[in-house]
N, C-alpha and C positions, 0 to 999 in steps of 0.2 A: 075243641081245638089247639088256637097258638095265643093263649092265655092264662095269665099269671094276677096272683093279686095275693098279697101280706095281710094278716093280722091289724086290725090298728093300732093293739098294744105293739108296739115296736121290737120286746124284746122276746130274744129268739125262746128265751129259756122256759117263759111260760104257754110258749105254744103247742105244749105234749106233755099229758097225761096219760095215767094209766087209768086204763077201764078198774074198780072195785072188783067185778064178778069175773071175769075173764084175767083181770091182770095184764093183759095189752096195753102197749103205746098206743092212743090216738091223739092225735093230730088234729088241731084249730080248724072246726069247718070252713074255718074264710081262708084258710093256708090253701091256696091253690097252683098248680099241681100239688096235691097234700102226699100220693102215695103213685109206688110203680108198683101194676099190677101184669107177673111175667109169669104165660106158660109153661109150666117143666114138659121137659118131653118125654114123649111115651116112649121113644123106643133108647135111648143113652139115660143111664144113672143120672142123678146129680146127687154129686157127691158134698156136704155141707162145709164136712171140715176142710178142703183143699177150699174151697171160696173162701172160708172167710181166713184163712192163711192167704191167698191175693192178696185181700183185701189189706192186711198185716203190712208185707209188704210194700204195698204204697201209704200207708200209714193212716187208713181210714175205720175208724171204730166200724164195730156194728155189733149191736147185743140181737140173737136170736132166739124167737118162740116158735113153739113146735105147739103143731093145730092136728087134729088126723087126714086135714085136707090139701094143710098149707103150711108155709113156715112165712113167718112173720118176721121180718131182720131191723131192726132201727139203727139204721144209720146216724154216725156224728151226732152223740143227744147232745155234748155239750157245746159244741163247735160255735164261732160266734156268730155262722152263716145260720143257722139253726141246725134241727132235728127233719129228720124224714123217711118215710116206711117204706120197702118192697115188698110184697105178697108174691112170694114164688109159690103160686097154686096145682097144684098133684094134678096130672091126666085124668081122669074117669074113662074107663070105657063104657 
């Protein structure tokens, strides 16, 4: 729903860690919402490089991480407002 919360530690630089096994960014579980889950279209090709270029136009910093079934995008890792992640999930048939 329409719920949000922040970790008790107010320093946004500490909200994210990297999972040592997967190398993927993980946000503090007390951060709500912590990420966005988006499902990619089955009918259209998703061009990650084009998406990253568009984000750069708006001065939004994004680090992509690829897994076989999704992209994990880390936004604004060093921003004073704190980082967030977005999962772009590949469609399955």
